C-alpha positions, 0 to 999 in steps of 0.5 A, a space after each residue: 083597580 087590579 091589574 093582571 100582567 101578560 108577558 107576550 111577543 104577539 108575533 103575530 097576535 092570533 086566536 090562541 092569544 085571544 083565548 089566553 087573554 080572555 081566560 087570564 082576565 077570568 082567573 085573575 078577576 082583573 080590571 086592567 090587562 097589562 101586556 109586557 111585549 118584546 119590541 123589534 127583536 124577540 126572545 129567540 133572536 128573531 125579528 118580529 114579523 111586523 113592528 111593535 106598534 102594529 102588534 100593539 094596536 091589534 092587542 089593544 082592540 081585543 082586550 089588552 089595556 096597556 102595552 109596555 115594551 120589554 127593553 131589548 137588553 132583556 128581550 133578546 135573552 135567555 128565559 131567566 133574564 127575559 122573565 126577570 125583565 118582564 116581571 120587574 116591569 109588572 112589579 113596578 106597574 103594581 100588577 097584582 098577578 101575572 098569567 101565562 100559558 103552559 103545557 102543564 096548566 097547573 100553577 102548583 106544578 110550578 111552585 112545587 118544582 121550584 121547591 124541589 130545585 131549591 132543595 137540590 140546588 147543589 146537585 143541579 148545579 154540579 150536574 149542569 156543570 158536568 153536562 156543559 163540560 161535554 160540549 152540549 148546549 146550555 138548554 140541553 144541559 139544563 134539561 138533563 140536570 133537571 132530570 137528575 133531580 126529578 123535574 121532568 118526571 114528578 112535576 112539570 116537564 121542563 123540556 117543554 118551551 112554555 113550561 120553561 118560560 113559566 118556570 122562569 117567571 115563577 123563579 123571578 117572582 120568588 127569587 126577587 121577592 116580588 108580590 105578584 101572584 102567578 097564575 097559569 092556563 093550559 095552552 089550547 090545541 096547537 104546540 109552540 113549535 107546530 109548523 102546520 096550520 091545523 085549525 083556527 088556533 095555530 102556533 105563531 110559528 106555523 102562521 109565520 111560515 105559512 105567510 112567508 112560504 105562501 103555500 097556504 091560501 091567505 084565507 086559511 092563514 087569516 082565520 087563525 087570527 082576529 080581524 084586527 091583527 089581519 088588518 094590521 098585517 095587511 096595513 104594515 105590508 102596504 106601508 113597508 112593502 114587506 114582512 120581516 124575517 131573517 132572510 131580509 137581513 142577509 145582505 146587511 149581515 153578511 156585509 157587516 161580518 165580512 167588513 168588520 175586523 175579527 177583534 171588533 166582532 169579538 166585542 159583540 154581545 154573545 160572542 164567546 169561545 171564539 165563535 166569531 171566527 166561525 161566523 166570519 169564516 162561514 160568511 164567505 160562502 153563505 148564500 142565505 141565512 138558513 144555510 149560514 146559521 146551519 154552518 155556524 151551529 154546533 152542539 153547544 151553539 144552538 140555532 136560538 143562541 146563534 140568532 141572538 148573536 146575529 141580532 146583536 151584530 145587526 144592532 151593534 150591541 157590545 158586551 160592555 153595554 151589559 152590566 155584569 150583574 144584569 140579574 140585579 139591575 133595577 128597571 130604570 124606566 117603563 116604556 109605554 107603547 099604547 093604552 085604552 081608556 081603562 089603561 089610562 084610568 089605571 095609570 091615573 089611579 096608581 100614579 102614586 104607587 108607580 115610582 119608575 119613570 114612564 116614557 112613551 117616546 125616544 128623545 134627547 138625553 136618553 138612558 143607555 137602555 133606550 139608546 140601545 132600543 133606538 139602535 134596535 129599531 133603526 136596525 129593524 127598519 133598515 131593510 125598508 126603502 128610505 121613505 118607508 123607513 123614515 115614516 115608520 121610525 117616526 112612530 118611535 118619536 110620537 105619543 103612545 097609541 090610544 084606543 077606546 
């Protein structure tokens, strides 16, 4: 059996994801579709609207055969490390290809762009360093450095979010000598950052905003996703009494920042250049997460970077937990969240080729990365009443989800 990998967040799983899944299966000619999915917290430093198990259940009902969790250490990270973690999992799973959505839709654009970067690496590095010295953010400095070597004019536009992620996947494959074949399909209709629902295919951002603002009829929102995700969203809300967004964590975070000594805050992952002082100072007058993040934000510290720091504060994730050479870390385990009968058959057929341990639940004597995962899950459920919190966390201790 051949497997094609998808690197996803499914926040929530919508019609655009169904299209991506179906097209990826066609272009890869795969027998088994493997999704590597972020868990409780996402790449841009946001809590998932519903937990990993409900998102996985919907995906398994619509063509995904195996759902694996991207560890927190790689999930809440820059695109480079996010990609490195996901690609290394797919390589360990013996996937023959990975297919991602992009604004480009042409895989040769990505491979030729990587060739250009390698030929002009020193020019890019010098330009990046020079732009960063002006005080702008890393994403903006990187975009300008790409422009310097022509990577926003002659090949793909590396100012577009999905192109950036796709380029990171390509780099992870070639820089680490992986044998996975990269494939891409052009994104359909909606843009990654669209904030309004225009039709049955909408961005995850617009869907979440519509759900939280409640300014759109529910039937209009639910037509952007398959019935399985609609059911899982409703089921989770009935169980938990809420969907997750940053505002839900405001009280917890404000209390934590105001009562934590500044020296201890400085040990949190992502705290650099004294940003802990700005976070603590602004916490005193903040009345919600939106104005707090706006008060912390600077040219160098983007909203995404600040969200990641707040995630690490919430999960009490320390700098010392991250190896200095994280880019070279070998994935110590594969976390199985759910699978179908096809996925089960794939694991059976490839068991001799998969030498990375597969774990499906939290337990005793866990690897430090799994201990980090447990903290992230407990932090994620912390906004819920005790009974619901305990009930939902029990999923972390159970066997993986299985569907037909």
